C-alpha positions in Angstrom: -118.4 18.0 -31.0 -121.1 21.1 -31.4 -121.3 21.0 -35.1 -122.1 17.2 -35.0 -124.6 17.7 -32.4 -126.4 20.7 -34.1 -126.5 18.8 -37.3 -128.1 15.6 -35.6 -130.6 17.9 -34.1 -131.5 19.2 -37.4 -132.1 15.8 -38.6 -134.0 14.8 -35.8 -136.4 17.8 -36.8 -136.3 16.8 -40.4 -137.4 13.5 -39.6 -140.5 14.7 -37.7 -141.1 17.4 -40.4 -140.9 15.4 -43.3 -142.2 11.7 -42.2 -143.8 12.4 -38.7 -141.7 10.2 -36.5 -140.2 11.3 -33.4 -136.3 10.3 -32.9 -134.1 11.9 -30.2 -131.0 13.4 -31.4 -129.0 11.5 -29.1 -130.0 8.4 -31.0 -129.0 9.9 -34.3 -125.5 8.8 -35.2 -123.2 10.7 -38.0 -120.2 9.2 -39.6 -117.4 10.8 -41.3 -118.2 11.0 -44.9 -116.0 8.6 -47.1 -113.1 10.5 -49.2 -114.5 9.6 -52.3 -117.9 11.4 -51.5 -118.5 15.0 -51.3 -119.4 16.2 -47.9 -118.3 16.2 -44.1 -121.0 13.9 -42.2 -123.1 10.9 -43.5 -126.3 9.8 -42.1 -127.4 6.3 -42.7 -130.9 5.9 -43.5 -131.4 2.0 -44.0 -132.7 1.6 -40.3 -135.7 3.9 -41.0 -137.3 2.1 -43.9 -139.7 0.2 -42.1 -140.7 3.0 -39.8 -141.4 5.5 -42.7 -142.4 2.9 -45.4 -140.0 3.9 -48.0 -136.9 3.2 -49.7 -133.4 4.2 -48.2 -132.7 6.3 -51.0 -136.2 7.9 -51.0 -135.8 8.8 -47.5 -132.2 10.4 -48.0 -133.2 12.5 -50.8 -136.3 13.9 -49.0 -134.2 14.8 -45.7 -131.4 16.2 -47.6 -133.9 18.7 -49.4 -135.5 19.6 -46.3 -132.1 20.1 -44.6 -130.8 22.3 -47.6 -133.6 24.2 -47.4 -134.2 24.7 -43.5 -130.7 24.0 -41.8 -128.4 26.9 -41.8 -125.5 24.7 -41.3 -125.9 22.6 -44.4 -124.6 23.8 -47.8 -125.5 20.8 -50.0 -126.1 17.0 -50.1 -125.9 14.0 -52.0 -127.4 10.3 -51.4 -125.5 7.2 -52.3 -127.8 4.3 -51.9 -128.8 4.7 -48.1 -126.5 7.1 -47.1 -127.1 10.7 -47.1 -123.8 13.0 -47.3 -124.4 16.3 -46.1 -121.9 19.3 -47.0 -121.4 22.1 -44.3 -121.6 25.5 -45.0 -117.9 26.9 -44.7 -119.1 29.7 -42.2 -119.6 27.1 -39.8 -116.2 25.7 -40.2 -114.7 29.0 -39.8 -116.6 29.7 -36.8 -115.7 26.3 -35.4 -111.9 27.4 -36.2 -112.1 30.7 -34.4 -113.6 29.0 -31.2 -110.6 26.4 -31.5 -108.1 29.3 -31.6 -109.6 30.8 -28.5 -110.0 27.7 -26.4 -106.6 26.7 -25.2 -107.9 23.5 -23.4 -109.6 22.3 -26.6 -109.2 18.4 -26.4 -108.8 18.3 -22.6 -111.6 16.9 -20.8 -113.1 18.3 -17.6 -112.0 16.5 -14.4 -114.1 13.0 -14.4 -113.5 12.4 -10.7 -112.1 9.0 -11.8 -108.9 7.5 -10.4 -106.8 5.1 -12.6 -103.5 3.6 -11.9 -101.4 2.5 -14.8 -98.8 -0.2 -13.9 -96.0 -0.5 -16.6 -92.5 -1.5 -17.5 -92.1 -4.2 -14.5 -88.5 -4.9 -14.9 -86.5 -7.9 -13.5 -83.3 -7.1 -11.6 -81.3 -9.8 -13.2 -81.0 -8.1 -16.5 -81.5 -4.9 -18.6 -84.3 -3.7 -20.4 -84.9 -5.1 -23.8 -87.1 -4.3 -27.1 -90.3 -5.8 -25.4 -89.7 -3.5 -22.4 -89.6 -0.5 -24.9 -92.9 -1.4 -26.3 -94.3 -1.7 -22.6 -92.9 1.6 -21.7 -94.2 3.6 -24.2 -97.4 2.0 -23.9 -97.8 2.5 -20.4 -96.5 6.0 -20.5 -98.8 7.2 -23.5 -102.0 5.7 -22.0 -101.4 7.4 -18.8 -101.0 10.9 -20.8 -104.2 9.9 -22.6 -106.4 9.0 -19.6 -105.1 12.7 -18.1 -106.2 14.4 -21.0 -109.7 12.6 -20.6 -110.1 14.1 -17.1 -108.9 11.3 -15.0 -106.4 11.2 -12.2 -103.5 9.1 -13.1 -100.8 7.5 -10.9 -98.1 5.8 -13.1 -96.3 3.0 -11.0 -93.6 0.4 -11.6 -93.7 -3.0 -9.8 -89.7 -4.0 -9.9 -89.5 -7.9 -9.8 -86.3 -7.8 -7.3 -86.8 -11.4 -5.8 -86.8 -14.8 -6.9 -84.9 -17.7 -8.2 -83.8 -15.6 -11.4 -82.3 -12.8 -9.1 -80.4 -15.4 -7.1 -78.9 -16.9 -10.2 -77.2 -13.6 -11.3 -75.8 -13.3 -7.4 -74.9 -16.8 -7.1 -72.7 -16.1 -10.6 -71.0 -12.7 -9.2 -70.3 -14.2 -5.9 -68.5 -17.2 -7.5 -67.1 -15.5 -10.7 -67.2 -11.7 -10.0 -63.8 -10.9 -8.3 -65.1 -7.9 -6.7 -66.2 -6.4 -10.2 -68.3 -2.8 -10.1 -69.7 -1.0 -12.9 -67.0 1.4 -12.2 -64.2 -1.0 -12.5 -66.0 -2.6 -15.7 -67.1 0.5 -17.4 -70.5 -1.3 -17.4 -73.9 0.3 -16.7 -75.1 -1.5 -13.4 -78.1 -3.4 -15.3 -75.6 -4.6 -17.9 -72.9 -5.9 -15.4 -75.7 -7.9 -13.4 -77.1 -9.1 -16.7 -73.6 -10.4 -17.5 -73.7 -12.7 -14.7 -77.1 -14.0 -15.3 -75.8 -15.1 -18.8 -72.6 -16.6 -17.1 -74.8 -18.6 -14.8 -77.1 -20.0 -17.5 -73.9 -21.1 -19.6 -72.3 -23.0 -16.5 -75.9 -24.3 -15.4 -76.2 -25.8 -18.9 -72.7 -27.2 -19.1 -73.6 -29.1 -15.7 -76.8 -30.5 -17.1 -75.1 -31.7 -20.0 -72.4 -33.4 -17.8 -75.1 -35.1 -15.8 -77.0 -36.4 -18.8 -73.7 -37.6 -19.9 -73.1 -39.8 -17.2 -76.8 -41.2 -17.5 -79.2 -38.8 -15.5 -82.2 -38.2 -17.3 -82.4 -34.5 -18.5 -85.5 -33.6 -16.4 -83.7 -34.6 -13.4 -80.5 -33.1 -14.3 -82.0 -29.7 -14.6 -83.3 -30.1 -10.9 -80.0 -31.7 -9.6 -77.2 -29.7 -11.2 -75.2 -28.2 -8.5 -75.8 -24.5 -9.2 -79.6 -24.8 -9.2 -79.5 -26.3 -6.0 -77.2 -23.5 -4.5 -79.5 -20.7 -6.3 -82.7 -22.3 -4.5 -80.6 -22.5 -1.3 -79.7 -18.8 -1.5 -83.3 -18.2 -2.3 -84.3 -19.6 1.2 -81.5 -17.7 2.8 -82.7 -14.6 1.2 -86.3 -15.4 2.6 -84.9 -16.2 5.8 -83.1 -12.7 6.2 -79.5 -14.4 5.8 -77.2 -11.0 6.2 -74.8 -11.9 3.9 -76.9 -12.8 0.9 -79.3 -9.9 1.8 -76.3 -7.3 1.6 -75.0 -9.0 -1.7 -78.7 -8.5 -3.0 -79.0 -4.9 -1.9 -75.6 -4.3 -3.6 -76.3 -5.6 -6.9 -80.1 -4.2 -7.2 -78.6 -0.6 -6.2 -76.4 -0.9 -9.6 -79.2 -2.4 -11.5 -81.7 0.7 -10.3 -78.7 3.2 -11.4 -78.6 1.4 -14.6 -82.6 1.5 -15.4 -82.7 5.3 -14.3 -80.3 6.0 -16.9 -82.6 4.2 -19.6 -85.7 5.6 -18.2 -84.2 9.2 -18.7 -83.1 8.5 -22.1 -86.5 7.0 -23.6 -88.4 9.8 -21.7 -90.6 8.0 -19.4 -91.2 8.3 -15.6 -93.3 6.9 -12.5 -95.0 8.5 -9.5 -94.2 5.4 -7.4 -92.3 2.4 -7.6 -93.5 -1.0 -5.8 -91.1 -3.8 -5.1 -91.8 -7.5 -4.9 -89.6 -8.1 -2.0 -92.0 -5.6 -0.2 -95.3 -7.0 -1.4 -95.1 -10.9 -1.4 -95.5 -11.1 2.4 -98.8 -9.1 2.2 -99.8 -11.7 -0.6 -99.2 -14.6 1.8 -101.5 -12.9 4.3 -104.0 -12.8 1.5 -103.6 -16.5 0.8 -104.0 -17.4 4.4 -107.2 -15.0 4.6 -108.4 -17.3 1.7 -107.9 -20.4 3.6 -109.4 -19.1 6.6 -112.6 -18.0 4.4 -112.7 -21.6 2.7 -112.2 -19.8 -0.8 -108.6 -21.3 -1.1 -107.6 -25.0 -0.2 -104.6 -27.1 0.7 -103.3 -30.0 -1.3 -101.9 -32.7 0.5 -98.2 -31.7 0.1 -99.3 -28.4 2.0 -99.4 -25.9 -1.2 -102.3 -23.7 -1.7 -104.3 -23.3 -4.5 -107.6 -21.7 -5.6 -110.4 -23.8 -7.8 -111.4 -21.5 -10.3 -113.3 -24.2 -12.5 -116.7 -22.2 -12.5 -115.3 -19.2 -13.7 -114.0 -21.0 -16.7 -110.5 -21.3 -15.7 -108.6 -24.3 -13.6 -107.0 -24.7 -10.1 -104.1 -22.4 -9.8 -101.1 -22.6 -7.3 -100.9 -19.8 -4.8 -98.2 -20.9 -2.8 -95.5 -23.6 -2.8 -95.6 -26.7 -0.6 -92.2 -25.1 1.3 -94.0 -21.8 2.0 -92.3 -19.6 -0.6 -94.6 -17.5 -3.1 -94.9 -17.6 -6.7 -95.8 -14.6 -8.9 -99.7 -14.4 -8.1 -98.8 -14.4 -4.5 -97.1 -11.3 -4.5 -99.5 -9.8 -7.1 -102.6 -10.4 -4.3 -100.4 -8.3 -2.0 -99.7 -5.7 -4.5 -103.1 -5.0 -5.8 -104.1 -4.4 -1.9 -101.1 -2.2 -1.2 -101.9 -0.3 -4.4 -105.3 0.4 -3.4 -104.6 1.8 0.0 -102.3 4.1 -1.6 -104.6 5.1 -4.3 -108.2 4.1 -3.9 -108.8 3.5 -7.5 -111.8 3.0 -10.0 -109.5 1.1 -12.4 -106.0 -0.8 -12.1 -104.5 -1.0 -15.5 -101.6 -3.6 -15.8 -99.5 -3.2 -18.9 -98.3 -6.6 -19.7 -97.6 -8.9 -22.4 -100.1 -11.1 -23.8 -98.5 -14.3 -22.5 -99.9 -13.3 -19.1 -103.3 -13.1 -20.1 -104.6 -16.2 -18.3 -102.6 -14.9 -15.2 -104.5 -11.9 -14.8 -108.0 -13.5 -15.4 -106.9 -15.7 -12.3 -105.6 -12.9 -10.3 -109.1 -11.2 -10.8 -111.1 -14.1 -10.1 -109.2 -14.7 -6.8 -109.5 -11.1 -5.7 -113.3 -11.4 -6.3 -113.5 -14.7 -4.2 -111.6 -13.1 -1.4 -114.3 -10.2 -1.8 -112.1 -7.5 -2.3 -113.9 -4.1 -3.6 -111.0 -3.2 -6.1 -111.2 -6.9 -7.8 -113.7 -5.5 -10.7 -111.5 -2.5 -11.6 -108.6 -4.7 -12.4 -107.8 -4.3 -16.4 -105.1 -6.1 -18.2 -103.8 -4.0 -21.1 -102.4 -6.9 -23.2 -100.1 -6.3 -25.7 -98.0 -8.7 -28.8 -94.6 -9.2 -28.8 -92.1 -7.3 -31.0 -90.3 -9.1 -33.7 -87.4 -7.6 -35.9 -86.2 -8.7 -39.4 -83.8 -11.1 -39.0 -80.0 -9.6 -39.0 -81.3 -6.1 -38.4 -80.0 -5.8 -35.0 -77.4 -7.1 -32.7 -78.4 -8.7 -29.6 -76.5 -9.7 -26.4 -77.8 -13.6 -26.6 -78.8 -13.8 -29.8 -82.5 -13.7 -28.9 -83.3 -10.5 -26.9 -82.5 -7.0 -28.3 -81.0 -4.9 -25.8 -83.1 -1.7 -25.2 -80.0 0.4 -24.9 -78.3 -0.8 -28.0 -81.4 -0.5 -30.0 -81.6 3.4 -28.9 -78.4 4.2 -29.6 -78.6 2.6 -32.9 -81.7 4.5 -33.7 -79.6 7.9 -32.9 -76.7 6.9 -35.0 -79.4 6.2 -37.9 -81.1 9.4 -37.2 -77.8 11.1 -37.5 -76.9 9.3 -40.8 -80.3 10.1 -42.3 -80.2 13.7 -41.0 -76.8 14.3 -42.5 -77.5 12.7 -45.8 -80.5 15.1 -46.3 -78.6 18.3 -45.1 -81.5 19.1 -42.4 -78.7 20.5 -39.9 -77.3 23.6 -41.6 -76.4 25.8 -38.8 -77.0 23.7 -35.8 -73.9 23.4 -33.1 -72.8 20.0 -32.3 -74.9 20.1 -29.0 -78.3 21.2 -31.0 -77.3 18.4 -33.4 -77.0 15.8 -31.0 -80.5 16.8 -29.3 -81.9 16.6 -32.7 -80.7 13.1 -33.4 -82.0 11.8 -30.1 -85.6 13.7 -30.5 -85.6 12.3 -34.1 -84.6 8.7 -32.9 -87.1 8.5 -30.0 -89.9 9.8 -32.1 -89.1 7.2 -34.8 -88.9 4.6 -32.1 -92.1 5.6 -30.1 -94.2 6.1 -32.8 -93.2 3.2 -34.9 -94.3 0.9 -31.6 -97.5 2.9 -30.7 -99.0 3.3 -34.3 -99.8 -0.4 -34.3 -102.8 -1.7 -32.1 -101.4 -2.8 -28.8 -103.1 -6.1 -29.3 -101.4 -7.0 -32.3 -97.9 -8.5 -32.7 -95.6 -6.6 -34.8 -92.5 -6.2 -36.8 -90.3 -3.5 -35.9 -87.8 -2.4 -38.7 -85.6 0.5 -37.5 -84.7 1.8 -40.8 -88.3 2.0 -42.1 -89.4 3.6 -38.7 -87.0 6.9 -39.5 -87.7 7.5 -43.0 -89.0 11.2 -43.4 -91.8 10.1 -45.8 -94.9 8.1 -44.9 -96.6 7.0 -41.5 -93.6 7.7 -39.3 -92.6 10.0 -36.3 -90.0 11.9 -38.1 -92.4 12.6 -41.1 -94.8 14.4 -38.3 -91.9 15.9 -36.7 -90.7 17.7 -40.0 -94.2 18.8 -40.5 -94.0 20.5 -37.0 -90.4 22.0 -38.0 -91.9 23.2 -41.2 -94.7 25.1 -39.6 -92.4 26.8 -37.1 -90.3 28.1 -40.0 -93.5 29.6 -41.5 -94.3 31.1 -38.0 -91.1 32.4 -37.6 -91.0 34.1 -40.9 -94.5 35.7 -40.1 -93.4 36.8 -36.9 -90.5 38.8 -38.8 -92.9 39.9 -41.2 -95.1 41.3 -38.6 -98.1 39.5 -39.7 -100.7 39.0 -37.0 -102.3 35.4 -36.5 -105.3 36.4 -34.1 -108.7 35.9 -35.2 -109.5 39.5 -35.8 -107.1 39.4 -38.6 -109.1 37.4 -41.0 -112.5 38.6 -39.5 -114.0 39.2 -43.0 -112.5 35.9 -44.6 -115.2 33.5 -46.0 -114.1 31.2 -49.2 -112.2 28.2 -48.0 -110.1 26.0 -50.2 -111.0 22.3 -50.0 -107.7 21.5 -48.4 -108.2 24.3 -45.8 -111.6 22.7 -45.0 -110.1 19.4 -44.7 -107.5 20.7 -42.1 -110.1 22.5 -40.1 -112.0 19.1 -40.2 -109.0 17.3 -38.6 -108.5 20.0 -35.8 -112.2 19.8 -35.0 -112.0 15.9 -34.5 -109.3 16.3 -31.7 -111.3 15.9 -28.9 -113.2 13.0 -30.3 -110.0 11.2 -31.0 -108.7 11.8 -27.6 -111.9 10.3 -26.1 -111.7 7.1 -28.4 -108.0 6.5 -27.6 -109.1 6.8 -23.8 -111.7 4.4 -24.2 -109.8 1.8 -26.1 -106.4 2.4 -24.1 -105.2 2.6 -27.6 -102.4 5.3 -28.4 -102.7 4.0 -32.2 -105.8 6.0 -32.3 -103.7 9.2 -31.3 -100.8 8.3 -33.9 -103.2 8.0 -36.7 -104.7 11.2 -36.0 -101.2 12.8 -35.9 -100.4 11.3 -39.3 -103.7 12.2 -40.9 -103.2 15.6 -39.8 -99.7 16.2 -40.6 -100.7 14.5 -44.2 -103.8 17.2 -44.5 -101.4 19.8 -43.6 -98.7 18.7 -46.3 -101.4 18.8 -48.9 -102.7 22.2 -48.1 -99.1 23.4 -48.1 -98.7 22.1 -51.7 -101.8 23.5 -53.3 -102.3 26.9 -51.4 -99.9 29.7 -51.4 -99.0 31.4 -48.0 -96.8 34.2 -48.2 -97.4 34.7 -52.1 -101.0 35.3 -51.2 -102.1 38.9 -52.2 -105.2 38.9 -49.9 -104.1 39.8 -46.5 -107.1 38.1 -44.7 -106.4 34.9 -46.7 -103.0 35.2 -45.8 -103.3 35.8 -42.2 -105.8 32.8 -41.9 -103.6 30.5 -43.3 -100.9 31.5 -41.0 -103.5 31.0 -38.2 -104.4 27.6 -39.7 -100.8 26.8 -39.6 -100.4 27.7 -36.1 -103.1 25.5 -35.0 -101.8 22.7 -36.8 -98.5 22.9 -35.3 -100.6 23.2 -31.7 -102.4 19.9 -32.3 -99.4 18.0 -33.8 -97.4 19.1 -30.8 -100.3 18.0 -28.2 -101.2 14.6 -30.2 -97.4 13.9 -30.2 -97.0 14.7 -26.3 -99.8 12.2 -25.9 -97.6 9.6 -27.3 -94.3 11.1 -25.5 -92.8 12.3 -28.4 -91.2 15.6 -28.6 -91.3 17.5 -31.8 -88.4 20.2 -33.0 -88.9 23.6 -33.9 -86.3 23.4 -36.5 -84.5 20.8 -38.7 
């Protein structure tokens, strides 16, 4: 930020002039002044007491007096213990504001030359997406957009888990109980139809296990020897051997699932540049396992299974390939990592995966390092916590997992109810009203799931998320709609909002300055969110900006202002807030309505 750099330079000069100590301006850190004190920036004087030989308050007072006298940017100061709070001249804020108005790329970093791949969603083709997938998808999409804003070249990818024993369970149940049912004949989305048979398999399998236990078999043995499990394992072997009948059934059911997933992705507003499929990567993973054996960095156990010893890395021994030659999750991950790097030679590969897989990604990175792969160091696991619901708030298919499509529909229904109660759709056609309900529902859902630090486990409350007051998506969306109405009115009145229309405006209201400070901070916020892979930083910014604007709106008149320059400035300020609300919410994957 130019102003912050200029003030750091002034403080560097002041330290030299007043205390004869040389401190590079780049080493001088400024903090935003706490709200209870006057000022915009705070300089901490404690670190300089030994060098200067004075107390922190004395240092602050002496520096403050020098800056007030010699720095054109500084209007006044106050010292609280070891904190020098600096008040900036109004003219500086207005100059910055005019600069922002004229910079359409403000907040967008220049190209960094850095390539980042972001993998998210990663569904299984044996069931529909659920609430956990929603947090995953929203995180992955938002992080991708934030990284783009930081100047990086980003590729968004989706690794589909389309093979394995869990897929065979759905296939076997359909083969036995499906009677030729299709999405068209059942009226179900394809992913829901296949998920239905996964549930049916589980129910029948548990009954078989209970029957075997009742006949005297130990439960663990019964789980392995239940006829359905043995048949599913046999089907998996046939699939890996390319059995035509099994492969054709697999292709048919996966086609149904993909159509269902695509519909959900469109509804929730996420997309991908490329898809990878486990069925196409696990064989390459087996080749990497063989490579590791030849290099002597992996080893065989007596039963023929392949392992890697990571005890020196603080981990333990990890299975890479089963004794019967079938792959495990990490087998295909070894292959996928190479395939991804060949397609897009990345500097960093971000995996958006729940925190229960923390250990898995430590092993993957360590195993690739053992193999000497150049892309191993770039692997980054964006770990996130589980999402819980207040009990009884939402229906779910099996009593444990909340279906994503059902949740989205319930959010849309809730948005309709709230909006109609508040009377915010007067003059809307039915199509416009439906679009608004969807926009508000997705804004509420995405914002609520993204405003929390990704690493934290969270409680999602649907009713609370869609409130038009407080730290919610709809509150920020409503602020944008309010400003849009102001701008429409200004246009109808023929009021100009270019910088020249308030060229002589000088006196800022406290709330106007607060809004400008928020606008000025946008690039720093985008940079921080990118460094931390944290959409929550953007969400917090959008809320604080909307809150600052609403305070301004309550305390300062716009259209009743008799000073034409002040009026033009306030409309221009409103327009810039709308722009940065729009841009920050876009980074979260959220649309903002023009009216409501």
